[in-house]
N, CA, C and O of each residue as an XYZ file, in Angstrom:
468
protein
N     -22.380    282.364     97.790
C     -23.517    281.365     97.797
C     -23.039    279.989     98.164
O     -22.199    279.394     97.489
N     -23.620    279.472     99.303
C     -23.211    278.211     99.681
C     -23.761    277.050     98.941
O     -24.893    277.166     98.474
N     -23.105    275.946     98.775
C     -23.510    274.885     97.977
C     -24.017    273.662     98.891
O     -23.390    273.227     99.857
N     -25.235    273.186     98.437
C     -25.856    272.088     99.156
C     -26.099    270.979     98.178
O     -26.215    271.296     96.994
N     -26.192    269.699     98.528
C     -26.618    268.528     97.768
C     -27.937    268.117     98.099
O     -28.437    268.455     99.172
N     -28.605    267.344     97.187
C     -29.955    266.769     97.440
C     -29.945    265.918     98.651
O     -28.957    265.210     98.842
N     -30.959    265.903     99.517
C     -30.995    265.205    100.651
C     -30.383    265.901    101.942
O     -30.519    265.370    103.044
N     -29.782    266.970    101.797
C     -29.114    267.719    102.914
C     -30.199    268.474    103.715
O     -31.101    269.056    103.113
N     -30.128    268.474    105.015
C     -31.094    269.341    105.789
C     -30.732    270.810    105.789
O     -29.605    271.158    106.141
N     -31.624    271.661    105.416
C     -31.421    273.059    105.251
C     -32.370    273.959    106.037
O     -33.432    273.558    106.512
N     -31.920    275.173    106.135
C     -32.910    276.138    106.950
C     -33.739    276.910    105.961
O     -33.749    276.619    104.765
N     -34.441    277.908    106.482
C     -35.362    278.784    105.689
C     -34.503    279.478    104.583
O     -33.382    279.947    104.775
N     -35.152    279.478    103.450
C     -34.496    280.379    102.256
C     -34.919    279.745    100.838
O     -35.762    278.857    100.707
N     -34.313    280.250     99.973
C     -34.552    279.804     98.553
C     -33.338    279.170     98.023
O     -32.227    279.677     98.175
N     -33.540    278.070     97.404
C     -32.404    277.228     96.890
C     -32.649    276.908     95.487
O     -33.740    276.499     95.092
N     -31.561    277.107     94.678
C     -31.655    277.040     93.225
C     -30.887    275.828     92.658
O     -29.697    275.712     92.951
N     -31.449    274.978     91.919
C     -30.764    273.746     91.216
C     -30.394    274.407     89.877
O     -31.249    274.748     89.060
N     -29.126    274.563     89.707
C     -28.595    275.110     88.412
C     -28.825    274.167     87.287
O     -29.133    274.628     86.188
N     -28.702    272.876     87.467
C     -28.782    271.919     86.327
C     -30.131    271.881     85.736
O     -30.215    271.871     84.508
N     -31.192    271.858     86.456
C     -32.591    271.922     85.874
C     -33.135    273.240     86.053
O     -34.211    273.444     85.490
N     -32.675    274.087     86.651
C     -33.129    275.535     86.712
C     -34.431    275.615     87.565
O     -35.356    276.353     87.225
N     -34.482    274.804     88.732
C     -35.693    274.979     89.512
C     -35.309    275.658     90.913
O     -34.214    275.536     91.463
N     -36.303    276.330     91.352
C     -36.236    276.988     92.669
C     -37.045    276.199     93.688
O     -38.185    275.809     93.435
N     -36.432    275.974     94.845
C     -37.033    275.385     96.047
C     -37.165    276.330     97.088
O     -36.166    276.859     97.576
N     -38.348    276.598     97.484
C     -38.637    277.562     98.661
C     -38.812    276.819     99.851
O     -39.716    275.987     99.920
N     -37.979    277.050    100.876
C     -38.065    276.376    102.171
C     -38.587    277.386    103.236
O     -37.977    278.435    103.445
N     -39.745    277.051    103.917
C     -40.242    278.010    104.913
C     -39.659    277.806    106.198
O     -39.334    278.785    106.870
N     -39.482    276.581    106.636
C     -38.861    276.161    107.885
C     -37.804    275.196    107.515
O     -37.540    275.023    106.326
N     -37.101    274.473    108.567
C     -36.153    273.526    108.207
C     -36.765    272.431    107.269
O     -37.926    272.058    107.439
N     -36.063    271.981    106.392
C     -36.502    270.814    105.557
C     -35.315    270.153    104.880
O     -34.167    270.573    105.025
N     -35.627    269.122    104.148
C     -34.591    268.422    103.383
C     -34.786    268.689    101.875
O     -35.900    268.654    101.351
N     -33.624    268.964    101.189
C     -33.688    269.322     99.820
C     -34.104    268.072     99.011
O     -33.673    266.966     99.338
N     -34.906    268.229     97.997
C     -35.268    267.109     97.146
C     -34.194    266.633     96.139
O     -33.373    267.434     95.693
N     -34.199    265.449     95.813
C     -33.285    264.743     94.824
C     -32.170    263.953     95.477
O     -32.045    263.916     96.701
N     -31.396    263.347     94.675
C     -30.246    262.605     95.154
C     -29.035    263.340     95.454
O     -29.001    264.569     95.383
N     -27.997    262.601     95.800
C     -26.699    263.260     96.167
C     -25.975    263.983     94.982
O     -25.078    264.802     95.183
N     -26.417    263.633     93.735
C     -25.853    264.354     92.591
C     -26.606    265.592     92.305
O     -26.127    266.330     91.444
N     -27.757    265.959     92.911
C     -28.414    267.224     92.716
C     -27.725    268.290     93.526
O     -27.552    268.119     94.733
N     -27.315    269.408     92.900
C     -26.666    270.500     93.619
C     -27.451    271.678     93.657
O     -27.985    272.081     92.623
N     -27.599    272.355     94.880
C     -28.370    273.431     95.133
C     -27.581    274.626     95.623
O     -26.604    274.427     96.346
N     -27.910    275.764     95.306
C     -27.165    276.929     95.842
C     -28.171    277.833     96.551
O     -29.228    278.096     95.977
N     -27.905    278.328     97.770
C     -28.757    279.231     98.551
C     -28.671    280.533     97.926
O     -27.560    281.025     97.728
N     -29.793    281.180     97.574
C     -29.755    282.529     96.934
C     -30.355    283.484     97.863
O     -31.472    283.283     98.338
N     -29.605    284.590     98.160
C     -30.175    285.632     99.071
C     -31.345    286.400     98.283
O     -31.421    286.494     97.058
N     -32.205    286.910     99.183
C     -33.316    287.550     98.658
C     -33.004    288.701     97.663
O     -33.648    288.832     96.623
N     -31.981    289.540     98.026
C     -31.711    290.717     97.220
C     -31.188    290.338     95.860
O     -31.432    291.020     94.865
N     -30.422    289.172     95.832
C     -30.003    288.742     94.449
C     -31.168    288.089     93.642
O     -31.219    288.188     92.416
N     -32.081    287.433     94.360
C     -33.192    286.837     93.660
C     -34.143    287.985     93.179
O     -34.748    287.835     92.117
N     -34.290    289.063     93.881
C     -35.113    290.194     93.479
C     -34.459    290.847     92.135
O     -35.182    291.198     91.203
N     -33.147    290.976     92.103
C     -32.567    291.582     90.805
C     -32.623    290.567     89.707
O     -32.798    290.923     88.541
N     -32.482    289.335     90.042
C     -32.650    288.256     88.968
C     -33.982    288.257     88.263
O     -34.087    288.079     87.050
N     -35.021    288.470     89.100
C     -36.375    288.460     88.605
C     -36.554    289.723     87.740
O     -37.176    289.641     86.681
N     -36.030    290.886     88.162
C     -36.193    292.084     87.366
C     -35.441    291.895     86.023
O     -35.948    292.240     84.955
N     -34.199    291.328     86.121
C     -33.472    291.204     84.842
C     -34.089    290.194     83.908
O     -34.108    290.433     82.701
N     -34.598    289.070     84.400
C     -35.195    288.095     83.521
C     -36.533    288.607     82.910
O     -36.861    288.319     81.759
N     -37.333    289.425     83.782
C     -38.570    289.949     83.204
C     -38.301    290.999     82.120
O     -39.014    291.091     81.120
N     -37.231    291.798     82.360
C     -36.891    292.841     81.317
C     -36.388    292.084     79.948
O     -36.637    292.518     78.824
N     -35.729    291.022     80.183
C     -35.163    290.225     79.058
C     -36.360    289.602     78.308
O     -36.308    289.530     77.081
N     -37.390    289.167     78.955
C     -38.584    288.589     78.323
C     -39.321    289.587     77.637
O     -39.764    289.346     76.514
N     -39.523    290.820     78.258
C     -40.289    291.863     77.564
C     -39.498    292.329     76.247
O     -40.146    292.590     75.234
N     -38.195    292.427     76.258
C     -37.435    292.797     75.106
C     -37.466    291.693     73.991
O     -37.633    291.972     72.804
N     -37.300    290.479     74.440
C     -37.267    289.331     73.508
C     -38.554    288.901     72.872
O     -38.521    288.411     71.743
N     -39.672    289.047     73.507
C     -40.873    288.549     72.948
C     -41.294    289.236     71.693
O     -41.674    288.505     70.778
N     -41.287    290.493     71.510
C     -41.590    291.157     70.117
C     -40.522    290.570     69.113
O     -40.945    290.355     67.977
N     -39.329    290.311     69.344
C     -38.354    289.871     68.376
C     -38.684    288.456     67.957
O     -38.541    288.095     66.789
N     -39.134    287.637     68.932
C     -39.499    286.280     68.651
C     -40.765    286.216     67.761
O     -40.932    285.379     66.874
N     -41.671    287.232     68.112
C     -42.871    287.192     67.285
C     -42.690    287.648     65.791
O     -43.383    287.164     64.896
N     -41.777    288.554     65.574
C     -41.444    289.010     64.260
C     -40.624    287.870     63.508
O     -40.839    287.637     62.319
N     -39.756    287.228     64.187
C     -38.912    286.072     63.670
C     -39.912    285.007     63.276
O     -39.790    284.486     62.167
N     -40.937    284.622     64.124
C     -41.772    283.571     63.715
C     -42.704    283.883     62.648
O     -43.172    282.984     61.950
N     -43.034    285.245     62.462
C     -43.849    285.681     61.263
C     -43.006    285.403     59.978
O     -43.476    284.838     58.991
N     -41.757    285.839     60.074
C     -40.918    285.642     58.819
C     -40.750    284.112     58.502
O     -40.773    283.708     57.340
N     -40.585    283.294     59.557
C     -40.412    281.921     59.402
C     -41.735    281.329     58.698
O     -41.633    280.549     57.750
N     -42.846    281.696     59.154
C     -44.112    281.127     58.765
C     -44.381    281.677     57.355
O     -44.960    280.952     56.546
N     -43.998    282.900     57.020
C     -44.145    283.359     55.586
C     -43.320    282.610     54.649
O     -43.776    282.199     53.582
N     -41.980    282.401     55.064
C     -41.046    281.795     54.161
C     -41.541    280.193     53.977
O     -41.437    279.570     52.921
N     -42.041    279.717     55.097
C     -42.527    278.272     54.960
C     -43.609    278.232     54.024
O     -43.687    277.339     53.179
N     -44.506    279.217     54.138
C     -45.732    279.211     53.269
C     -45.401    279.440     51.744
O     -45.977    278.807     50.859
N     -44.379    280.442     51.486
C     -44.020    280.862     50.108
C     -43.147    279.717     49.529
O     -43.451    279.201     48.454
N     -42.108    279.336     50.209
C     -41.137    278.406     49.550
C     -41.419    276.972     49.965
O     -40.787    276.083     49.394
N     -42.234    276.685     50.825
C     -42.639    275.275     51.160
C     -43.257    274.590     49.946
O     -42.910    273.435     49.699
N     -44.078    275.159     49.227
C     -44.793    274.590     48.041
C     -43.709    274.312     46.925
O     -43.692    273.273     46.265
N     -42.812    275.341     46.782
C     -41.766    275.176     45.763
C     -40.791    273.938     46.121
O     -40.432    273.101     45.294
N     -40.474    273.950     47.284
C     -39.543    272.849     47.773
C     -40.301    271.417     47.743
O     -39.667    270.379     47.555
N     -41.606    271.434     47.927
C     -42.230    270.224     47.955
C     -42.370    269.761     46.355
O     -42.266    268.568     46.073
N     -42.583    270.654     45.438
C     -42.655    270.296     44.023
C     -41.284    269.829     43.494
O     -41.221    268.920     42.666
N     -40.182    270.450     43.974
C     -38.895    270.128     43.677
C     -38.493    268.702     44.134
O     -37.872    267.909     43.426
N     -38.908    268.474     45.366
C     -38.624    267.105     45.960
C     -39.484    266.068     45.159
O     -39.042    264.939     44.946
N     -40.562    266.416     44.773
C     -41.484    265.385     44.039
C     -40.881    265.099     42.668
O     -40.886    263.969     42.177
N     -40.336    266.219     42.043
C     -39.825    265.962     40.692
C     -38.527    265.212     40.665
O     -38.261    264.438     39.745
N     -37.694    265.445     41.699
C     -36.304    264.887     41.708
C     -36.436    263.402     42.073
O     -35.536    262.646     41.709
N     -37.469    262.926     42.753
C     -37.589    261.601     43.332
C     -37.373    260.646     42.164
O     -38.026    260.799     41.132
N     -36.544    259.734     42.281
C     -36.234    258.703     41.099
C     -36.706    257.332     41.443
O     -36.154    256.399     40.860
N     -37.681    257.066     42.336
C     -38.177    255.711     42.529
C     -37.383    254.796     43.195
O     -37.447    253.594     42.935
N     -36.516    255.332     44.174
C     -35.691    254.416     45.077
C     -36.545    253.683     46.020
O     -37.333    254.273     46.760
N     -36.407    252.441     46.008
C     -37.049    251.664     47.126
C     -36.144    251.014     48.025
O     -35.583    249.990     47.634
N     -35.915    251.475     49.212
C     -34.896    250.949     50.047
C     -35.114    249.553     50.559
O     -34.200    248.949     51.120
N     -36.283    249.035     50.380
C     -36.531    247.607     50.888
C     -36.170    246.585     49.835
O     -36.074    245.401     50.157
N     -35.954    247.007     48.525
C     -35.565    246.087     47.547
C     -34.066    246.182     47.279
O     -33.556    247.275     47.034
N     -33.330    245.024     47.323
C     -31.949    245.012     47.194
C     -31.396    244.694     45.912
O     -30.448    245.355     45.488
N     -31.936    243.655     45.183
C     -31.384    243.243     43.871
C     -30.007    242.809     43.994
O     -29.234    243.222     43.129
N     -29.554    242.056     44.905
C     -28.160    241.767     45.225
C     -27.767    240.699     44.094
O     -26.598    240.693     43.708
N     -28.629    239.853     43.581
C     -28.301    238.867     42.721
C     -28.076    239.452     41.275
O     -27.555    238.779     40.386
N     -28.464    240.635     41.114
C     -28.298    241.193     39.647
C     -29.556    240.888     38.899
O     -30.452    240.211     39.402
N     -29.614    241.361     37.761
C     -30.648    241.196     36.761
C     -30.442    239.771     36.162
O     -29.321    239.316     35.938
N     -31.658    239.068     35.908
C     -31.393    237.731     35.111
C     -31.148    238.017     33.667
O     -31.719    238.932     33.073
N     -30.327    237.253     33.147
C     -29.966    237.340     31.683
C     -31.006    236.394     30.913
O     -31.428    235.347     31.404
N     -31.328    236.822     29.804
C     -32.271    236.161     28.988
C     -31.541    235.325     27.941
O     -30.498    235.758     27.453
N     -32.044    234.142     27.576
C     -31.490    233.378     26.555
C     -32.144    233.833     25.273
O     -33.009    234.709     25.276
N     -31.726    233.236     24.185
C     -32.222    233.690     22.884
C     -33.729    233.257     22.710
O     -34.487    233.936     22.017
N     -34.132    232.149     23.331
C     -35.503    231.761     23.091
C     -36.471    232.450     24.147
O     -37.672    232.179     24.161
N     -35.914    233.324     25.001
C     -36.848    234.053     25.900
C     -36.825    233.449     27.322
O     -37.422    234.022     28.234
N     -36.169    232.341     27.518
C     -36.170    231.785     28.955
C     -35.019    232.328     29.666
O     -33.993    232.608     29.046
N     -35.127    232.510     31.038
C     -34.074    232.990     31.874
C     -33.151    231.937     32.166
O     -33.422    230.757     31.944
N     -31.980    232.360     32.697
C     -30.829    231.339     32.980
C     -31.054    230.733     34.324
O     -30.472    229.701     34.656
N     -31.961    231.415     35.167
C     -32.150    230.746     36.498
C     -32.948    229.593     36.432
O     -33.840    229.502     35.588
N     -32.681    228.596     37.344
C     -33.367    227.391     37.337
C     -33.984    227.090     38.699
O     -34.631    226.057     38.869
């Protein structure tokens, strides 16, 4: 597979940008999109045909597994989500991050007045 950069004039064919995973179909001569840092590879039709078959089969096999996994995730979230929410609510100790108390607590005198003036 020959390598091209963005902005290069190319002939008829299919060009693949590996970084973002996009295909560019060129029907006649054209200039590839993107800057000089965009790298494209010309893909022969036979390789493209087998890539599509492989990716389609991968999708067909993976989709039921993703659905089952998502079902388990949603059930676990539904069952254990309430328990975790209650635990988080009970463990909370009233921390207020906007209040610093850097001067410390004021000390009281015997007659009930504070030492601060």
